[in-house]
N, C-alpha and C positions, 0 to 999 in steps of 0.2 A: 505545603502541597508538593508531594514528590513529583519528579519528572514523568512525563507518559511512559517513556521507555523504562524507567525504573520500576513503575507499578507493573507493567506488563511481565518484566523479568521476575518481579517478586510473586506475581501469580502463577507463572510458569513453574517457579521453584516450589511454591506450596502444592501444586498439582502433582509434581514429581514425588514429593515427599508422600502424599496422599496415595499415590499409586504403590510406592514402596511399601507403605503400611498395609494396603489391601493385600499385596502380593505376599508380604509376610504372614498376614492373618490366614490366607487362604492355603499357604503351605503348612502352617501349624494345624489347620483343620484337616488337611489331608492326611498329615502325620498321626492324627488321632484315629483316622479310618484303618490304618495300615495293620494287616495281620502280624502280630508279634513273632510268628514263626517264620513266614515268607517275606515279611517286610514289602508285601505288595497289597494293591487293593483288593479286597476279597470280592469275587464274583457271587459266592453263596456264603454270605456272612451268618455266623452263629454266635450266640452268646454262651459261653461255657460257665461251669460253676464258680469259677474265680472272678466273675463279673467282667471279664474281657471278651472282646469280639475277635472271632478267628475265622480264616477260610475253613469251611467245612472238612474238605479233603486232608487239609494240613492237620488240624487238632485230631480228627479221627486217627490218622496214622500215628500221631503223638501218643494218644491214648492207648493205642495197642501195645505200645512199648513200656508206658509208665503212667501211673495214675497220680501225675503231680502237675501243678500249674507251670507252663513254660515262662510265666512271668514271675510268679513269687517262689515257685520251687516248693510249694507247700501241697499237701496232700488235697486231692479233689476227686469228685466222683466223675462220671462220664456222660452225664445228662447235658444235652445240647439243644438249645431252643433257636429257631430262625430269628435272626436279627433283621425283621422286614423293615423297621425304620431306617436303619444304617443302609439297606440294600437300596432303598427308594432315595434316600438323600445322596447317596454315591451317583446314583443313575441321573439324577435331577441335576447336581452339580457339574458332571461330565456333559450332559446334553447342553446345558447352558452356557458352557464354556468357562465356567468358574475355575474348573480344574483341568490343567493341561500338564504336559511334559511326558517323559519317558514312561512313568509309572502308570499314567492315565492310557497311554498308547498299549502298554502290556495288558491293562484291563480290558480294553477294548477288543483287543486280540483274543484274550482268554474268553470274553463273554461271546464272540463270534464261534469260537471252537465249541463251547458249551453248546449254542443253539444248533450247531451243524450236527453234533453228537445225537441231541435231542431229536432232530429231524430224521436221522439214520435210524433211530430206536423206533420211531413211529412207522416207518417204512418196513423196517424188519418185522415189526409186530404185525403188520398188514400182511406178511408173507414175501416180501421182496428179497430174493436170493443175492442180489447185488449188495444191497445195504448190509446185509448179514457177512457178507464178505469184507466189506469196508471196515466193519466193527472187529472183525477178526484181525486184520491188518493193524488197526490202531491199538488194539490191545497187545498184539504181539510185540509191536515196536514202541508203545508208551507214547503215543502220539494223540493230538487234539485234546490235550489235557488229561487224558486218561493214564492212570498209573500202569505200568507194564504187568500184564497179567496172562501169563502163558495158558493156565487153566481155562480162562475165560475165551483166550483166542482159539483155542482148540473147540470150546462149545460152539462159538459163532462159526467157525469153518465148517464144523459138521453140519449145523442147522443150513448152511448155505449150501452144502454138497446134497442134504436132503431135498433141498427146495429146488435143486437141478441147475446150480449156477457152477460153471465149470472153474471159475476162480476158487470157489470154496472147495470144489473136489482137489484142486492142486494144492491149496492151503493145508487141507486136511492129510493129503498124502505127504506133505513136507513134514507135518508133525509126526506122523508115524515114523517117518524116515530118520529123524534126529531124537525122537523122544520129547517132543515139545509138548507139555500139558497131557501127555499120556505115554504109557510104556512103549519103548521103541519096538518096531516090526517092520523089518526091511521088506518082507514080502508084500504087506498091505500097502506100505508106503509106495512102492514101485508100482504096483497095481493101479492106485488111485493116481498117481501122477500120470501114467500111461493114459488112463481113461480121460484126464482133464486135457492132456495135449491133443489126444484125437478129436476132442470136444472144442478145440480152438483156444486152449488157455496159453497165452505167450509165456506167463511166468513159468508154467510147467514144462514147456518146450524147453525154455532156458535152463531150468533146473536139471532136467534129464541130460541135456546137451553138456552141462558142466561136469556131472558126475561121470559120465562116460568118457568125457575128455581127460580127466585126471584119475580116473579110477578111484573115486572118493565113495565113503558111507557104505561100503561093501559091494559098490558095482565094479565089474571088471574094467580095465581100461580097454576102451573100443572106439577107435577114432572113426569107423564107418558109422557106428550108431550115434556117436557125438555130432557127426556132419548131418546126419538125417534130422536130429532134434533141432540142432542149432539152424539148419535150413529152413525149418517149420516156423521159428520165431517171427520172420518178416511177414508171413502170409496168415499167421493166425489171428482169428477175428476178435478175441477177447483181450481188450487193451489193460491186462493186469500186471504188466511187467514195466521196470523203470526204463527210462531212455538209456541209462548207463548201461544195464544189463543187454538191452537190445543191440547197442554198439559193441559190447564185448563178444556178443555172438558173431555178429558181422566181421569184427577183426579176426576173430579165431578162424572163421571160414576162409578170409583172404589169406591167411597165413598157413592154412592146411588145404590147399586145393585137392580135389579129387584126382586119384592117379589115372 
């Protein structure tokens, strides 16, 4: 009969082996769920005609370029079916703690962003101008899991403007000023930015201060006008400007005091 300590050590070693096997099996299972294009866990998994599961946005973008399987390189159609079982299995394994690690953390973040976008869409459809503005920003910058799309950014800024949101008016003005998602029109861009600034958009105040300070985008270099709009940034009521831009405005004012 083995000594008591030897038996305990053997049992501990056996438990360690079992844990390693479990971890290995779990990692293999997770690898089976990974999208072959993004190599990440899909939030919106779909089954393609090649029999593989992909992140919907990734395979849709792939199929816009070529009608070949990313896995087999063989020709395939564009039909995609929701992989609901895979989606439910991933969610269940993440929730239970069976799946962990960087890829799971990235999946959780992506899911949170998707839910945030869905919430903003619901608010926008209900007529909320601020939500429309947020969607415009996200499409302009390619944030919250959305692909960068300047045409959609313009559309949401326009809807936000029509809903009476000052940030949307400023965003729309910026679109016309640089030709983002719409043909460039300096006059209309300047008019809209001016309206947005007067209605309390910090971002519009900053943008006008910036173009007047440097004489950019067809605006004359005018320190007086730059000082006027940069000074409005701090008191503007619509918090649609980044902290970095707000600090740049304050720095410029310190470096260019009124005579």
